[in-house]
C-alpha positions as CSV (number, residue, x, y, z in Angstrom):
1,X,81.5,96.7,-27.1
2,X,82.8,93.6,-28.6
3,X,86.5,92.6,-29.6
4,X,85.3,92.7,-33.8
5,X,84.0,96.6,-33.3
6,X,86.5,97.5,-31.1
7,X,89.2,95.8,-33.7
8,X,87.2,98.1,-36.6
9,X,87.5,101.1,-34.4
10,X,91.0,100.9,-33.8
11,X,92.0,100.3,-37.5
12,X,89.7,103.5,-38.5
13,X,91.2,106.0,-35.9
14,X,94.2,105.1,-36.9
15,X,93.4,105.5,-40.8
16,X,91.4,109.0,-39.8
17,X,94.6,110.5,-38.1
18,X,96.0,111.1,-41.6
19,X,92.8,113.0,-42.5
20,X,93.6,116.6,-43.4
21,X,91.0,117.9,-41.0
22,X,92.2,116.0,-38.0
23,X,95.9,116.8,-38.7
24,X,94.7,120.4,-39.1
25,X,92.9,120.3,-35.9
26,X,95.6,118.6,-34.2
27,X,98.4,121.3,-35.2
28,X,95.8,124.6,-34.4
29,X,95.0,122.3,-30.7
30,X,98.7,122.2,-30.2
31,X,99.1,126.1,-31.0
32,X,96.5,126.8,-28.9
33,X,98.0,125.1,-26.0
34,X,100.9,126.4,-26.5
35,X,100.0,130.0,-26.9
36,X,101.1,131.2,-22.9
37,X,98.9,134.5,-24.0
38,X,95.7,132.9,-25.2
39,X,96.2,130.9,-22.0
40,X,96.5,133.5,-19.8
41,X,93.7,135.6,-21.0
42,X,91.6,132.3,-21.2
43,X,92.2,131.6,-16.9
44,X,91.4,135.3,-16.4
45,X,88.4,135.4,-18.7
46,X,87.1,132.3,-16.3
47,X,87.8,134.0,-13.4
48,X,86.0,137.3,-13.9
49,X,83.4,135.6,-15.8
50,X,82.5,133.6,-12.3
51,X,83.2,136.7,-10.1
52,X,80.7,139.0,-12.4
53,X,78.1,135.9,-12.3
54,X,78.4,136.1,-8.6
55,X,78.2,139.9,-8.4
56,X,75.0,139.6,-10.7
57,X,73.6,137.6,-8.0
58,X,74.2,139.6,-5.4
59,X,71.2,142.1,-4.4
60,X,74.0,144.5,-2.7
61,X,76.1,144.6,-5.7
62,X,77.7,147.9,-6.9
63,X,76.5,148.8,-10.3
64,X,79.6,150.4,-11.0
65,X,81.6,147.3,-10.2
66,X,79.6,145.0,-12.5
67,X,79.9,147.3,-15.2
68,X,83.7,147.3,-14.9
69,X,83.8,143.7,-14.6
70,X,81.6,143.4,-17.5
71,X,83.8,145.4,-19.9
72,X,86.8,143.6,-18.5
73,X,85.2,140.4,-19.6
74,X,84.3,141.5,-23.1
75,X,87.5,142.9,-23.6
76,X,88.6,139.5,-22.5
77,X,86.4,137.8,-24.8
78,X,87.2,139.8,-28.1
79,X,91.1,139.5,-27.4
80,X,90.5,135.9,-27.5
81,X,88.4,135.1,-30.2
82,X,90.4,137.8,-32.3
83,X,93.5,136.0,-31.9
84,X,95.2,134.4,-34.7
85,X,95.5,131.1,-32.5
86,X,91.7,131.0,-31.6
87,X,90.5,131.6,-35.0
88,X,92.7,128.7,-36.6
89,X,91.4,126.7,-33.8
90,X,87.7,127.5,-34.5
91,X,88.3,126.9,-38.3
92,X,89.8,123.7,-37.5
93,X,87.3,122.5,-35.1
94,X,84.5,123.7,-37.7
95,X,86.1,121.2,-40.4
96,X,86.6,118.2,-38.2
97,X,82.9,118.8,-36.7
98,X,81.9,118.6,-40.4
99,X,83.8,115.7,-40.9
100,X,82.6,113.8,-37.8
101,X,78.9,114.6,-39.1
102,X,79.7,112.9,-42.4
103,X,80.8,110.1,-40.6
104,X,78.3,109.7,-38.5
105,X,75.6,110.2,-41.3
106,X,77.0,107.4,-43.1
107,X,77.2,105.2,-39.8
108,X,73.1,106.1,-39.0
109,X,72.6,105.1,-43.0
110,X,73.4,101.8,-41.9
111,X,71.3,101.6,-38.5
112,X,68.2,103.6,-40.1
113,X,68.8,102.7,-43.6
114,X,65.3,104.4,-44.5
115,X,66.2,107.5,-43.1
116,X,65.4,110.8,-45.7
117,X,68.9,111.4,-46.9
118,X,69.0,107.7,-48.1
119,X,65.2,107.6,-49.5
120,X,65.2,105.5,-52.8
121,X,61.5,107.1,-53.2
122,X,59.8,103.8,-52.8
123,X,57.6,104.1,-50.0
124,X,56.1,100.3,-50.1
125,X,58.9,99.4,-47.6
126,X,59.3,102.6,-45.4
127,X,57.2,103.6,-42.7
128,X,59.3,106.8,-41.9
129,X,59.8,110.0,-43.7
130,X,56.0,110.7,-44.1
């Protein structure tokens, strides 16, 4: 990347920090990182999930053990996704993703100006949407 584009992106990066979606995401992510209960549940979930997968691949695995492990993994999953911290993070991530998709759409309109979203209806100059 050349210095000109780097400078433009640095300026854009500084400007976007104040966007509501970015601010909300940053706060929600910080709250998530500080939530010891959720961190512990996520860590246990990851370990339990890995152990469960190992057991499921074992042809001599105990079906009751697998069932018990599945139940624990499901309990942890429900605890995580139903926590206020995770709900807030999910909402904030969705808003941030929508903003990033919108930004990408604008950038792509400069790269591919004849994309369907930017179609002016005059097909004489276009090779694309049909």
